[in-house]
ROMI-842998 format. One record per residue: residue in one letter; x, y, z of N, C-alpha, C in turn; residue number from 1. Coordinates in steps of 0.1 Angstrom, whole numbers, plus 5000, padded with zeros to 4 digits. Layout:
residu, n_east, n_north, n_up, ca_east, ca_north, ca_up, c_east, c_north, c_up, num
A, X, Y, Z, X, Y, Z, X, Y, Z, NUM
...
REM end
This chain:
residu, n_east, n_north, n_up, ca_east, ca_north, ca_up, c_east, c_north, c_up, num
M, 6253, 4938, 4468, 6263, 4945, 4462, 6274, 4951, 4466, 1
T, 6288, 4948, 4470, 6298, 4949, 4474, 6297, 4966, 4469, 2
R, 6310, 4978, 4479, 6308, 4987, 4477, 6320, 4988, 4467, 3
K, 6330, 4981, 4460, 6337, 4979, 4452, 6327, 4974, 4440, 4
G, 6318, 4967, 4435, 6309, 4968, 4426, 6298, 4976, 4427, 5
I, 6295, 4985, 4433, 6290, 4997, 4432, 6298, 5010, 4424, 6
F, 6309, 5009, 4429, 6316, 5018, 4427, 6324, 5017, 4407, 7
E, 6326, 5001, 4408, 6328, 4999, 4395, 6313, 5002, 4384, 8
N, 6306, 4995, 4384, 6294, 5000, 4377, 6289, 5015, 4380, 9
T, 6290, 5019, 4388, 6289, 5033, 4390, 6302, 5041, 4377, 10
S, 6315, 5038, 4380, 6320, 5045, 4372, 6321, 5039, 4355, 11
Q, 6317, 5029, 4356, 6317, 5021, 4337, 6306, 5029, 4335, 12
W, 6295, 5031, 4341, 6283, 5041, 4335, 6288, 5056, 4334, 13
L, 6297, 5059, 4341, 6298, 5076, 4340, 6310, 5078, 4332, 14
A, 6316, 5068, 4330, 6324, 5069, 4317, 6318, 5066, 4307, 15
D, 6314, 5056, 4304, 6301, 5057, 4293, 6291, 5070, 4289, 16
K, 6289, 5078, 4300, 6283, 5089, 4296, 6289, 5098, 4295, 17
A, 6296, 5100, 4299, 6310, 5110, 4297, 6318, 5110, 4286, 18
G, 6318, 5103, 4278, 6321, 5095, 4265, 6315, 5101, 4258, 19
S, 6303, 5111, 4259, 6294, 5106, 4249, 6292, 5120, 4244, 20
A, 6284, 5120, 4228, 6287, 5134, 4222, 6276, 5142, 4230, 21
P, 6262, 5139, 4233, 6250, 5147, 4247, 6259, 5152, 4253, 22
A, 6270, 5145, 4265, 6282, 5149, 4276, 6288, 5163, 4271, 23
F, 6293, 5162, 4258, 6302, 5171, 4251, 6293, 5184, 4250, 24
T, 6283, 5182, 4244, 6274, 5192, 4237, 6264, 5199, 4253, 25
L, 6260, 5192, 4263, 6258, 5201, 4276, 6271, 5209, 4281, 26
A, 6280, 5205, 4281, 6298, 5208, 4289, 6294, 5221, 4276, 27
L, 6297, 5220, 4267, 6296, 5234, 4258, 6289, 5245, 4256, 28
S, 6273, 5237, 4255, 6267, 5250, 4261, 6266, 5256, 4276, 29
G, 6271, 5246, 4285, 6275, 5250, 4299, 6283, 5260, 4297, 30
I, 6299, 5262, 4287, 6303, 5274, 4286, 6298, 5283, 4279, 31
A, 6291, 5281, 4270, 6281, 5291, 4270, 6277, 5295, 4274, 32
V, 6272, 5296, 4282, 6260, 5303, 4290, 6268, 5309, 4300, 33
W, 6281, 5303, 4305, 6289, 5311, 4314, 6290, 5323, 4308, 34
A, 6296, 5320, 4294, 6302, 5332, 4288, 6290, 5341, 4286, 35
A, 6280, 5338, 4279, 6274, 5350, 4277, 6270, 5355, 4294, 36
S, 6265, 5348, 4301, 6264, 5357, 4315, 6274, 5366, 4317, 37
G, 6286, 5368, 4312, 6293, 5379, 4314, 6291, 5390, 4313, 38
P, 6287, 5398, 4306, 6278, 5409, 4308, 6263, 5414, 4319, 39
L, 6261, 5403, 4320, 6255, 5400, 4334, 6258, 5406, 4348, 40
W, 6271, 5400, 4346, 6278, 5398, 4358, 6293, 5409, 4361, 41
G, 6294, 5413, 4347, 6300, 5423, 4349, 6312, 5418, 4342, 42
F, 6319, 5408, 4340, 6327, 5401, 4342, 6336, 5398, 4354, 43
N, 6335, 5401, 4366, 6342, 5401, 4378, 6346, 5387, 4382, 44
D, 6355, 5390, 4397, 6360, 5377, 4398, 6353, 5367, 4400, 45
T, 6339, 5367, 4412, 6330, 5357, 4411, 6325, 5351, 4398, 46
W, 6322, 5360, 4391, 6318, 5346, 4374, 6333, 5342, 4371, 47
Q, 6339, 5344, 4371, 6353, 5341, 4372, 6353, 5326, 4377, 48
L, 6354, 5327, 4389, 6353, 5318, 4402, 6346, 5305, 4401, 49
V, 6334, 5308, 4396, 6325, 5303, 4393, 6330, 5291, 4382, 50
V, 6331, 5296, 4372, 6336, 5283, 4353, 6353, 5275, 4363, 51
N, 6358, 5286, 4369, 6372, 5275, 4378, 6371, 5268, 4385, 52
T, 6357, 5270, 4390, 6359, 5262, 4404, 6349, 5247, 4397, 53
G, 6337, 5248, 4392, 6331, 5239, 4382, 6340, 5230, 4378, 54
T, 6349, 5237, 4369, 6360, 5225, 4362, 6365, 5220, 4368, 55
T, 6374, 5229, 4378, 6383, 5219, 4389, 6376, 5205, 4396, 56
I, 6364, 5206, 4403, 6359, 5199, 4407, 6357, 5186, 4398, 57
I, 6349, 5188, 4386, 6349, 5181, 4377, 6364, 5174, 4372, 58
T, 6372, 5182, 4366, 6384, 5175, 4362, 6389, 5165, 4376, 59
F, 6390, 5167, 4388, 6393, 5160, 4398, 6389, 5152, 4397, 60
L, 6376, 5150, 4397, 6366, 5134, 4397, 6371, 5124, 4380, 61
M, 6370, 5135, 4375, 6372, 5131, 4359, 6384, 5120, 4361, 62
V, 6394, 5129, 4368, 6408, 5120, 4373, 6409, 5102, 4374, 63
F, 6401, 5100, 4384, 6397, 5090, 4394, 6384, 5080, 4382, 64
L, 6375, 5085, 4374, 6368, 5079, 4365, 6374, 5077, 4351, 65
I, 6387, 5083, 4349, 6399, 5078, 4339, 6407, 5068, 4340, 66
Q, 6411, 5071, 4359, 6421, 5061, 4363, 6417, 5046, 4360, 67
N, 6404, 5048, 4371, 6394, 5035, 4368, 6392, 5027, 4354, 68
T, 6388, 5033, 4346, 6384, 5027, 4330, 6397, 5027, 4323, 69
Q, 6409, 5032, 4327, 6425, 5026, 4324, 6424, 5014, 4330, 70
N, 6424, 5011, 4342, 6429, 5002, 4347, 6424, 4990, 4344, 71
R, 6412, 4988, 4339, 6398, 4978, 4334, 6405, 4976, 4323, 72
D, 6407, 4985, 4313, 6408, 4980, 4299, 6429, 4975, 4301, 73
T, 6432, 4981, 4309, 6445, 4973, 4313, 6443, 4959, 4314, 74
D, 6440, 4955, 4327, 6430, 4941, 4328, 6433, 4934, 4313, 75
E, 6422, 4943, 4309, 6416, 4930, 4300, 6426, 4928, 4287, 76
I, 6432, 4940, 4285, 6442, 4932, 4274, 6453, 4926, 4283, 77
H, 6454, 4933, 4294, 6468, 4918, 4298, 6464, 4901, 4295, 78
I, 6442, 4904, 4302, 6441, 4890, 4298, 6441, 4882, 4283, 79
K, 6438, 4891, 4275, 6438, 4889, 4262, 6454, 4882, 4252, 80
L, 6463, 4888, 4258, 6476, 4888, 4251, 6479, 4875, 4262, 81
D, 6476, 4872, 4279, 6482, 4861, 4281, 6476, 4851, 4279, 82
E, 6458, 4852, 4271, 6457, 4837, 4265, 6459, 4841, 4247, 83
L, 6470, 4852, 4242, 6474, 4848, 4228, 6489, 4838, 4232, 84
L, 6495, 4841, 4241, 6505, 4833, 4247, 6508, 4824, 4252, 85
H, 6499, 4819, 4257, 6496, 4808, 4256, 6494, 4796, 4251, 86
A, 6483, 4806, 4240, 6479, 4793, 4226, 6488, 4793, 4213, 87
S, 6498, 4800, 4219, 6511, 4801, 4211, 6522, 4793, 4209, 88
Q, 6523, 4784, 4200, 6535, 4774, 4203, 6546, 4785, 4201, 89
G, 6556, 4780, 4208, 6573, 4788, 4211, 6575, 4796, 4216, 90
A, 6561, 4800, 4227, 6560, 4814, 4233, 6568, 4814, 4245, 91
H, 6569, 4821, 4250, 6579, 4818, 4265, 6567, 4824, 4276, 92
D, 6565, 4811, 4282, 6554, 4814, 4297, 6561, 4822, 4300, 93
H, 6571, 4830, 4303, 6575, 4841, 4311, 6573, 4848, 4309, 94
L, 6561, 4849, 4296, 6558, 4866, 4294, 6547, 4866, 4299, 95
L, 6542, 4854, 4303, 6524, 4857, 4312, 6522, 4867, 4318, 96
S, 6534, 4869, 4332, 6534, 4879, 4338, 6540, 4886, 4340, 97
L, 6543, 4895, 4330, 6552, 4904, 4333, 6546, 4921, 4341, 98
E, 6531, 4919, 4342, 6529, 4931, 4353, 6534, 4929, 4366, 99
D, 6537, 4917, 4367, 6544, 4916, 4375, 6559, 4916, 4382, 100
R, 6563, 4923, 4379, 6578, 4923, 4372, 6582, 4940, 4378, 101
N, 6592, 4942, 4379, 6597, 4958, 4386, 6602, 4967, 4369, 102
A, 6602, 4978, 4370, 6606, 4983, 4362, 6623, 4982, 4357, 103
E, 6630, 4974, 4364, 6645, 4971, 4361, 6642, 4961, 4354, 104
E, 6635, 4948, 4358, 6633, 4936, 4352, 6629, 4941, 4339, 105
L, 6618, 4949, 4338, 6609, 4948, 4323, 6623, 4958, 4317, 106
K, 6627, 4963, 4319, 6639, 4972, 4308, 6650, 4958, 4307, 107
A, 6657, 4953, 4316, 6665, 4939, 4314, 6656, 4930, 4303, 108
L, 6644, 4930, 4304, 6639, 4916, 4295, 6636, 4923, 4282, 109
R, 6636, 4939, 4282, 6634, 4948, 4267, 6642, 4946, 4262, 110
E, 6656, 4947, 4267, 6668, 4946, 4260, 6674, 4932, 4255, 111
Q, 6671, 4928, 4262, 6669, 4912, 4256, 6665, 4910, 4249, 112
Y, 6652, 4915, 4245, 6645, 4908, 4233, 6648, 4923, 4217, 113
I, 6654, 4934, 4223, 6665, 4944, 4215, 6675, 4936, 4206, 114
E, 6680, 4931, 4218, 6695, 4920, 4211, 6692, 4908, 4206, 115
L, 6680, 4903, 4205, 6672, 4894, 4200, 6668, 4897, 4186, 116
G, 6661, 4910, 4184, 6658, 4917, 4168, 6672, 4918, 4160, 117
R, 6682, 4926, 4172, 6694, 4927, 4163, 6697, 4920, 4152, 118
K, 6698, 4900, 4162, 6703, 4888, 4158, 6695, 4885, 4148, 119
N, 6681, 4889, 4143, 6673, 4884, 4131, 6674, 4893, 4122, 120
G, 6681, 4907, 4123, 6680, 4914, 4111, 6671, 4924, 4116, 121
D, 6662, 4925, 4127, 6649, 4934, 4124, 6655, 4950, 4131, 122
Q, 6658, 4950, 4134, 6663, 4961, 4140, 6672, 4965, 4130, 123
P, 6684, 4982, 4135, 6697, 4985, 4128, 6702, 4983, 4142, 124
REM end
């Protein structure tokens, strides 16, 4: 299996697990244990540093996991929309590759559709 395949499979597995009720329960339990241990550590700086460091590391890694999941979902949506456009009579084929357009081109195209909506009485 390629590195990309390993990353994709691992990130999909992690995303499924991270978004589950047991993962939330585990995180909540960890925070409860940390909070309850405050008196034992005297609520000192090290006690605070433990949770701050742990949550920072987890958050940093989750950003990449969430972005990977979002990228995959976006690709899937694009493919489905492209198929719907392709199958629809009268659809504009140039809409099939919008993801390849820059922001300026997308804005101009959006303005065209806003104007089309106004002409058809769909927008004020």
